[in-house]
C-alpha positions as CSV (number, residue, x, y, z in Angstrom):
1,M,-37.2,246.8,48.6
2,K,-39.9,247.9,51.0
3,V,-43.6,248.1,50.2
4,I,-47.0,248.1,51.9
5,C,-50.1,246.6,50.4
6,T,-53.3,245.0,51.6
7,Q,-53.2,241.3,52.6
8,E,-56.1,240.6,50.3
9,N,-54.4,241.9,47.2
10,F,-51.1,240.2,48.0
11,K,-52.9,236.9,48.6
12,K,-54.7,237.2,45.3
13,A,-51.5,238.0,43.4
14,I,-49.8,234.9,44.9
15,Y,-52.8,232.7,44.0
16,N,-52.7,233.9,40.4
17,C,-49.0,233.2,40.1
18,E,-48.3,229.9,42.0
19,R,-50.0,227.6,39.6
20,A,-47.6,228.6,36.9
21,I,-44.9,226.8,38.9
22,A,-44.1,223.3,37.5
23,K,-44.1,220.4,39.9
24,R,-40.6,219.3,38.7
25,N,-38.1,221.9,37.7
26,T,-34.5,221.4,36.8
27,L,-33.7,225.0,37.4
28,P,-34.2,226.0,41.1
29,I,-35.1,229.6,40.2
30,L,-38.3,228.3,38.4
31,N,-39.6,227.1,41.8
32,N,-39.7,230.7,42.9
33,I,-42.0,233.7,42.5
34,L,-40.4,237.0,41.5
35,I,-41.5,239.9,43.7
36,E,-40.7,243.4,42.3
37,A,-41.4,246.8,43.6
38,D,-41.2,249.9,41.3
39,K,-42.9,253.2,40.9
40,G,-46.0,251.4,39.4
41,G,-46.6,249.3,42.5
42,L,-45.9,245.7,43.3
43,K,-45.5,243.0,40.6
44,L,-45.4,239.3,41.1
45,S,-44.3,236.9,38.4
46,A,-43.9,233.1,37.9
47,T,-43.1,230.9,34.9
48,N,-42.4,227.3,34.0
49,L,-41.0,228.4,30.6
50,E,-44.3,227.3,28.9
51,I,-46.6,229.7,30.7
52,G,-45.7,233.0,32.3
53,V,-48.0,234.9,34.7
54,T,-47.6,238.4,36.0
55,S,-49.9,240.0,38.6
56,Q,-49.8,243.7,39.2
57,I,-51.3,245.2,42.4
58,G,-51.4,248.6,44.0
59,A,-48.9,249.2,46.8
60,K,-47.1,252.0,48.7
61,V,-43.5,251.7,47.5
62,E,-41.0,253.1,50.0
63,K,-38.0,251.5,48.3
64,T,-37.8,249.7,45.0
65,G,-36.1,246.4,44.5
66,R,-36.8,242.7,43.7
67,I,-36.3,239.2,45.1
68,T,-37.5,235.7,44.4
69,V,-38.9,233.4,47.1
70,P,-40.0,229.7,47.0
71,A,-43.6,229.5,45.7
72,R,-44.4,226.6,48.0
73,I,-43.4,228.6,51.1
74,I,-44.9,232.0,50.1
75,G,-48.1,230.2,48.8
76,S,-48.7,228.4,52.1
77,F,-48.0,231.6,54.0
78,S,-50.3,233.7,52.0
79,A,-53.1,231.2,52.3
80,S,-53.1,231.9,56.0
81,L,-53.6,235.6,55.5
82,M,-57.0,237.1,56.3
83,N,-59.1,239.1,53.9
84,N,-59.9,241.7,56.5
85,G,-58.6,244.9,54.9
86,E,-55.4,245.0,57.0
87,N,-52.0,245.8,55.4
88,I,-48.9,243.7,55.0
89,E,-45.4,245.1,54.8
90,L,-42.7,243.4,52.7
91,E,-39.0,244.2,52.9
92,A,-36.2,242.5,51.1
93,D,-32.8,242.5,52.8
94,S,-30.0,240.8,51.0
95,E,-31.5,237.3,50.2
96,V,-34.2,237.4,52.8
97,L,-37.8,238.6,52.4
98,K,-39.2,240.0,55.7
99,I,-43.0,240.1,56.0
100,K,-44.8,241.9,58.8
101,T,-48.5,242.0,59.6
102,K,-50.4,243.4,62.6
103,T,-49.9,240.1,64.5
104,N,-47.0,238.3,62.7
105,K,-43.4,238.6,61.6
106,T,-42.0,236.2,59.1
107,S,-38.6,235.8,57.3
108,I,-38.4,233.7,54.1
109,K,-35.1,232.8,52.5
110,G,-35.0,233.8,48.8
111,I,-32.7,233.8,45.8
112,P,-31.5,236.9,44.0
113,A,-33.7,237.9,41.1
114,D,-30.9,238.2,38.5
115,D,-31.3,234.6,37.2
116,F,-35.1,234.8,36.9
117,P,-36.0,234.2,33.2
118,L,-37.5,237.1,31.3
119,I,-41.2,236.6,30.7
120,P,-42.2,237.7,27.1
121,F,-44.4,240.7,26.7
122,K,-46.6,241.7,23.7
123,K,-45.2,244.3,21.4
124,E,-48.4,245.2,19.5
125,E,-52.0,246.2,20.3
126,N,-54.6,243.6,21.3
127,L,-56.5,241.6,18.7
128,L,-59.6,241.0,20.7
129,S,-61.4,242.4,23.8
130,L,-64.0,240.0,25.1
131,S,-66.2,239.6,28.2
132,S,-64.0,237.6,30.6
133,L,-66.9,235.5,31.9
134,F,-68.1,234.8,28.3
135,F,-64.7,233.5,27.4
136,K,-64.5,231.4,30.6
137,K,-67.9,229.9,29.7
138,A,-66.7,229.0,26.2
139,V,-63.6,227.3,27.5
140,S,-65.5,225.3,30.1
141,K,-67.6,223.7,27.3
142,V,-64.7,222.5,25.2
143,I,-61.7,221.5,27.3
144,V,-63.5,218.4,28.6
145,A,-62.9,216.6,25.3
146,A,-59.2,217.5,25.0
147,A,-56.7,214.6,25.1
148,I,-54.5,214.0,28.2
149,N,-52.1,211.6,26.5
150,E,-49.3,213.6,24.8
151,A,-48.7,211.1,22.0
152,R,-50.5,213.5,19.7
153,Q,-49.5,216.9,21.0
154,E,-52.0,218.9,19.0
155,L,-54.9,217.0,20.6
156,T,-53.8,218.3,24.1
157,G,-54.9,221.7,23.0
158,V,-58.0,223.6,21.9
159,N,-58.2,224.5,18.3
160,V,-59.5,228.1,17.8
161,K,-60.6,229.2,14.3
162,F,-60.9,233.0,13.7
163,S,-63.3,234.8,11.5
164,L,-65.0,238.2,11.4
165,E,-68.2,236.6,12.7
166,G,-66.6,234.9,15.7
167,L,-64.3,232.3,17.2
168,C,-64.9,228.6,16.9
169,L,-63.3,226.6,19.7
170,A,-63.0,222.8,19.3
171,A,-61.3,219.9,21.2
172,T,-61.2,216.2,20.7
173,D,-59.4,213.1,22.0
174,S,-60.6,211.0,19.1
175,F,-63.3,209.4,21.2
176,R,-65.4,212.5,21.6
177,L,-65.5,216.0,20.2
178,T,-66.9,219.3,21.4
179,E,-67.3,222.6,19.5
180,Y,-68.5,226.0,20.7
181,K,-69.1,229.1,18.5
182,L,-68.4,232.4,20.2
183,K,-69.9,235.4,18.3
184,L,-68.0,238.6,17.9
185,D,-69.1,242.2,17.0
186,S,-67.2,245.3,16.1
187,K,-66.7,246.1,19.8
188,N,-64.7,242.9,20.3
189,I,-62.1,243.4,17.6
190,S,-59.3,245.8,16.8
191,K,-60.5,246.3,13.2
192,D,-57.3,246.9,11.3
193,K,-55.1,244.6,13.4
194,Y,-57.6,241.8,13.4
195,G,-58.1,242.0,9.6
196,E,-54.4,241.9,9.1
197,F,-54.1,238.9,11.4
198,L,-56.8,237.0,9.5
199,E,-54.9,237.4,6.2
200,K,-52.0,235.4,7.7
201,T,-53.7,233.1,10.2
202,N,-57.1,231.5,10.5
203,S,-56.5,229.1,13.5
204,V,-54.2,228.4,16.4
205,I,-53.9,225.6,18.9
206,I,-53.9,226.7,22.6
207,P,-52.7,224.3,25.3
208,V,-55.5,223.2,27.6
209,N,-53.4,224.0,30.7
210,T,-53.1,227.6,29.5
211,L,-56.9,227.9,29.1
212,L,-57.4,226.3,32.5
213,E,-55.1,229.0,34.1
214,V,-56.9,231.8,32.2
215,S,-60.2,230.5,33.5
216,R,-58.9,230.2,37.0
217,I,-57.7,233.8,37.0
218,I,-61.1,235.0,36.0
219,S,-63.4,235.2,39.0
220,D,-67.0,234.1,38.7
221,E,-68.1,237.7,39.4
222,S,-65.7,239.4,37.0
223,E,-67.0,242.3,35.0
224,E,-63.5,242.9,33.4
225,K,-62.6,242.5,29.7
226,L,-60.2,239.9,28.6
227,E,-57.6,241.3,26.2
228,I,-56.1,238.8,23.7
229,S,-53.1,239.2,21.4
230,I,-51.1,236.7,19.3
231,E,-47.5,237.2,18.3
232,D,-44.5,235.0,17.3
233,G,-46.1,231.7,18.2
234,Q,-47.3,233.0,21.6
235,I,-50.7,234.0,22.9
236,F,-51.1,236.9,25.5
237,F,-54.1,237.3,27.8
238,E,-54.7,240.2,30.1
239,T,-57.5,240.9,32.6
240,D,-57.9,242.7,35.9
241,G,-54.2,243.4,36.4
242,V,-53.0,239.9,35.5
243,K,-51.1,239.0,32.4
244,L,-50.5,235.5,31.1
245,V,-48.4,234.5,28.2
246,S,-48.1,231.0,26.7
247,R,-46.6,229.2,23.8
248,L,-49.0,227.9,21.1
249,I,-48.9,224.3,20.0
250,D,-47.2,223.9,16.7
251,G,-49.0,221.3,14.6
252,K,-51.9,220.7,12.3
253,Y,-55.3,220.1,14.0
254,P,-57.3,217.2,12.4
255,Q,-60.2,218.1,10.1
256,Y,-62.9,217.0,12.5
257,E,-65.9,218.5,10.6
258,Y,-66.4,215.4,8.5
259,I,-67.5,213.3,11.5
260,M,-70.3,215.8,12.4
261,P,-73.5,214.8,10.7
262,E,-75.6,217.5,9.2
263,N,-78.9,215.8,9.9
264,Y,-80.2,213.3,12.5
265,K,-83.1,210.8,12.4
266,T,-83.8,210.3,16.1
267,R,-83.9,213.0,18.8
268,I,-84.6,212.8,22.5
269,V,-85.3,215.9,24.7
270,G,-85.5,215.9,28.5
271,E,-84.4,217.3,31.8
272,K,-80.7,217.5,32.2
273,K,-80.7,216.6,35.9
274,V,-82.9,213.6,35.4
275,L,-80.6,212.2,32.7
276,Q,-77.5,213.0,34.7
277,N,-78.9,211.0,37.7
278,A,-79.9,208.1,35.5
279,L,-76.4,207.9,33.9
280,K,-74.6,208.3,37.2
281,T,-76.6,205.4,38.6
282,A,-76.0,203.3,35.5
283,G,-72.3,204.0,35.8
284,I,-72.2,202.2,39.2
285,F,-73.1,199.0,37.5
286,S,-71.3,199.5,34.1
287,S,-69.0,196.7,33.0
288,G,-65.4,196.5,32.0
289,G,-62.8,199.2,31.3
290,S,-65.1,200.8,28.7
291,H,-67.8,201.6,31.3
292,E,-70.5,200.5,29.0
293,I,-74.2,201.5,29.4
294,T,-77.0,200.9,26.9
295,L,-79.4,203.7,25.9
296,K,-82.6,202.1,24.5
297,I,-85.0,204.5,22.9
298,D,-88.5,203.0,22.4
299,D,-90.7,205.3,20.3
300,S,-93.7,202.9,20.6
301,V,-94.0,203.6,24.4
302,K,-92.3,207.1,24.3
303,K,-89.8,206.0,26.9
304,I,-86.0,205.7,27.3
305,F,-84.4,202.9,29.2
306,V,-80.9,203.4,30.6
307,R,-79.4,200.0,31.3
308,S,-76.2,198.6,32.7
309,S,-74.9,195.3,34.2
310,S,-71.8,193.5,35.2
311,A,-71.0,190.1,36.7
312,E,-69.3,191.8,39.7
313,T,-71.9,194.4,40.7
314,G,-75.3,193.5,39.3
315,E,-77.8,195.2,37.1
316,N,-79.6,198.5,36.9
317,V,-82.4,199.8,34.6
318,T,-83.8,203.4,34.8
319,E,-86.9,204.3,32.8
320,L,-87.3,207.9,31.6
321,K,-90.3,209.6,30.0
322,F,-88.6,211.9,27.5
323,D,-89.8,213.6,24.3
324,I,-88.9,211.3,21.4
325,T,-88.8,212.1,17.7
326,G,-87.9,209.5,15.1
327,P,-87.4,205.8,15.0
328,S,-86.5,203.6,18.0
329,L,-82.9,202.4,18.4
330,E,-80.5,201.0,21.0
331,V,-77.0,202.5,21.4
332,V,-74.0,201.5,23.7
333,F,-71.9,204.3,25.1
334,N,-69.0,204.8,27.5
335,V,-71.0,206.4,30.3
336,K,-68.2,208.8,31.3
337,Y,-68.0,210.3,27.8
338,L,-71.8,210.7,27.7
339,L,-71.9,212.4,31.1
340,D,-69.1,214.8,30.3
341,G,-71.1,216.2,27.4
342,I,-74.3,216.5,29.4
343,N,-72.5,218.1,32.4
344,V,-71.1,221.0,30.4
345,A,-74.5,221.8,28.8
346,A,-75.7,225.1,30.3
347,T,-79.5,224.7,29.8
348,D,-82.0,222.8,32.0
349,Q,-83.0,220.6,29.1
350,V,-80.8,218.8,26.6
351,A,-81.2,217.1,23.3
352,I,-79.4,214.0,22.2
353,L,-79.5,213.3,18.5
354,F,-78.8,210.0,16.7
355,N,-78.7,208.4,13.2
356,N,-78.1,204.7,14.1
357,E,-76.3,202.5,16.6
358,T,-72.8,203.0,15.2
359,T,-72.6,206.6,14.0
360,P,-71.7,209.7,16.2
361,A,-74.4,211.0,18.5
362,A,-74.7,214.7,19.4
363,I,-75.6,216.5,22.6
364,K,-77.0,220.0,22.2
365,E,-78.6,222.7,24.4
366,I,-82.3,223.6,24.3
367,N,-83.8,227.2,24.3
368,E,-85.9,227.1,27.5
369,K,-88.6,229.4,26.0
370,S,-89.0,228.2,22.5
371,G,-87.9,224.6,22.9
372,E,-85.6,225.0,19.9
373,V,-82.4,223.1,19.6
374,L,-79.5,225.5,19.8
375,N,-76.5,225.1,17.5
376,D,-73.8,227.2,19.2
377,F,-72.6,224.2,21.2
378,I,-72.3,220.6,20.2
379,Y,-70.7,217.6,21.9
380,I,-70.2,214.5,19.8
381,A,-69.8,211.1,21.4
382,M,-68.9,208.0,19.6
383,P,-70.9,204.8,20.4
384,I,-69.2,201.6,21.4
385,K,-69.7,199.2,18.5
386,N,-71.0,196.2,20.3
């Protein structure tokens, strides 16, 4: 194998692949990145048998071939490369990858590629074609509520419901819940294929780690489309020369809709940053493992009081002048859970809606021009029953 490509493209391809390497692997080959040169260019692949990533980049191929090298070594080496437009030359000789730049010569011991596991590839056309950044935004709003504990495997994923109108993404760890509705139009779907898919499937559970990797691959300036396909219990993503395949979580997602109230009696609306600062300060003085803070809404003086105290640290009270609609009440929350929902809201103002001290409260975004409460995104937080 002998190829020449730009340092920048090689560095990007390594970056896209190396996170698919598990920290602990029983098979040594899974600690490596597969580097292949063929007529189509240079292809790098990595897998942990749950997620597989392939990154294709343009290259001048003088000799085809393939080799695997340790991800830890090649990742650390590529991080030192400059994005200055200069080329890098790769040559595999027996079980050694030789790398040459304008100022550096490196040899990395590898393993023959014959034992590298086959990464599945899609057999049929894509179901969906979405704006990459739009999908990344949707994912960022819901993954915060997914469970970390694997006692209930289905809660470690994001439930995605499919319809002709759009996708509904939801996640919960049973203490909080978040849902985001992503609208679709005819340009986003493969009509015949998507309709056929809906007849058989209306929802899947995608592992959070998979969605984190897809989001990481999508740059914040990306104008590329994200192609999505689902086959045989696996989901395939493709964007900007990078392909990712992952298993889906097999299980039944809980029917969470019943805990989402249709109407609310009390609503507060105010600046997101002001509320964030008040909650962060309250968190410093919150007590116990539950990180309790009290949100007191006083309609008579049109003010909100964020209060926390503990025997170890002291006491804190922040007074906020927010817009209040509905009766006064006092609710106790885990401050982290409340902050998580406010942090992922994309608007400068947020609304928090309540019914009473013990039922779920909802965080929603506000239309900056009209002041209307938006319903595409909702974050539900359960109060602490004190």
